[in-house]
C-alpha positions in Angstrom: -108.9 120.9 31.4 -111.6 122.3 33.7 -113.3 118.9 33.9 -110.0 117.2 34.8 -109.3 119.8 37.5 -112.8 119.3 39.0 -112.4 115.5 38.9 -109.1 115.8 40.8 -110.5 118.3 43.3 -113.5 116.1 44.1 -111.3 113.0 44.4 -108.8 114.8 46.6 -111.7 116.2 48.7 -113.2 112.8 49.2 -109.8 111.2 50.2 -108.9 114.0 52.6 -112.4 114.1 54.1 -112.2 110.4 54.9 -108.6 110.7 56.2 -109.4 113.8 58.3 -112.6 112.2 59.7 -110.7 109.1 60.7 -107.9 111.1 62.3 -110.4 113.3 64.2 -112.3 110.4 65.9 -110.3 107.2 65.9 -107.5 106.2 68.3 -104.0 105.9 67.1 -104.2 102.1 67.4 -107.4 102.0 65.3 -105.9 104.2 62.6 -102.8 102.0 62.4 -105.1 98.9 62.1 -107.0 100.7 59.2 -103.7 101.3 57.4 -102.9 104.9 58.4 -99.6 103.8 59.8 -97.9 107.2 59.4 -99.5 108.4 62.7 -97.4 106.1 64.8 -94.6 108.6 65.6 -96.9 111.5 66.5 -99.0 112.5 69.5 -102.7 112.6 69.5 -102.8 116.5 69.6 -100.7 116.7 66.4 -102.9 114.0 64.7 -106.0 116.0 65.6 -104.4 119.1 64.2 -103.7 117.4 60.9 -107.3 116.1 60.9 -108.6 119.6 61.1 -106.1 120.8 58.4 -107.2 117.9 56.1 -110.9 118.6 56.6 -110.5 122.4 56.0 -108.4 121.6 53.0 -111.1 119.3 51.6 -113.6 122.1 51.9 -111.2 124.5 50.4 -110.7 122.4 47.3 -114.3 122.5 46.4 -116.3 125.3 48.1 -114.6 128.4 46.9 -114.9 127.5 43.2 -118.3 125.9 43.5 -119.8 128.9 45.2 -117.7 131.5 43.3 -116.6 133.0 46.6 -112.8 133.7 46.8 -111.8 131.1 44.2 -108.2 131.9 44.9 -108.5 129.8 48.0 -108.7 126.6 46.0 -105.0 126.5 44.9 -104.0 127.5 48.4 -105.9 124.6 49.8 -104.3 122.3 47.3 -100.8 123.6 48.2 -101.5 123.2 51.9 -102.6 119.6 51.4 -99.5 119.0 49.3 -97.4 120.1 52.3 -99.2 117.6 54.4 -98.4 114.9 51.8 -94.7 115.8 51.9 -94.8 115.2 55.7 -96.8 112.0 55.3 -94.3 110.7 52.7 -91.5 111.4 55.2 -93.3 109.6 58.0 -93.9 106.6 55.8 -90.3 106.6 54.5 -89.1 106.4 58.1 -91.3 103.4 58.6 -89.9 101.8 55.4 -93.3 101.7 53.6 -92.5 102.4 50.0 -96.1 101.7 48.8 -97.5 104.4 51.2 -94.8 106.8 50.1 -95.8 106.2 46.5 -99.5 106.9 47.4 -98.5 110.1 49.2 -96.4 111.2 46.1 -99.4 110.6 43.8 -101.6 112.6 46.0 -98.9 115.3 46.1 -98.8 115.3 42.3 -102.6 115.7 42.2 -102.5 118.6 44.6 -99.9 120.3 42.5 -101.9 119.7 39.4 -104.9 121.4 41.0 -102.8 124.2 42.4 -101.1 125.0 39.1 -104.2 124.4 37.1 -106.3 126.8 39.2 -103.6 129.4 39.4 -103.3 129.6 35.6 
């Protein structure tokens, strides 16, 4: 079980690091061109805020457990990223993008798996 949790944590950390990095430096138009269409209805300030949250969440998924410093932060990071995925799924649902909604729900499920697994 521990191996599965670590695999999910590292996968989620990589995904959210990439997403957060893109959101922190790219224009809205470039993000849409790269497939991050959910940003269309939001201002740049909010997009940058989500970028910081995703980057912090990615660190929070791995660092606390890897360094044995406040490991209780890992499930909190997973839950926070899960909240972001709920918002992303809503944004993609408004844009009638069922495939992106499905991806967001899979990432939400992985976040919940990590949160529940690390709380137990």
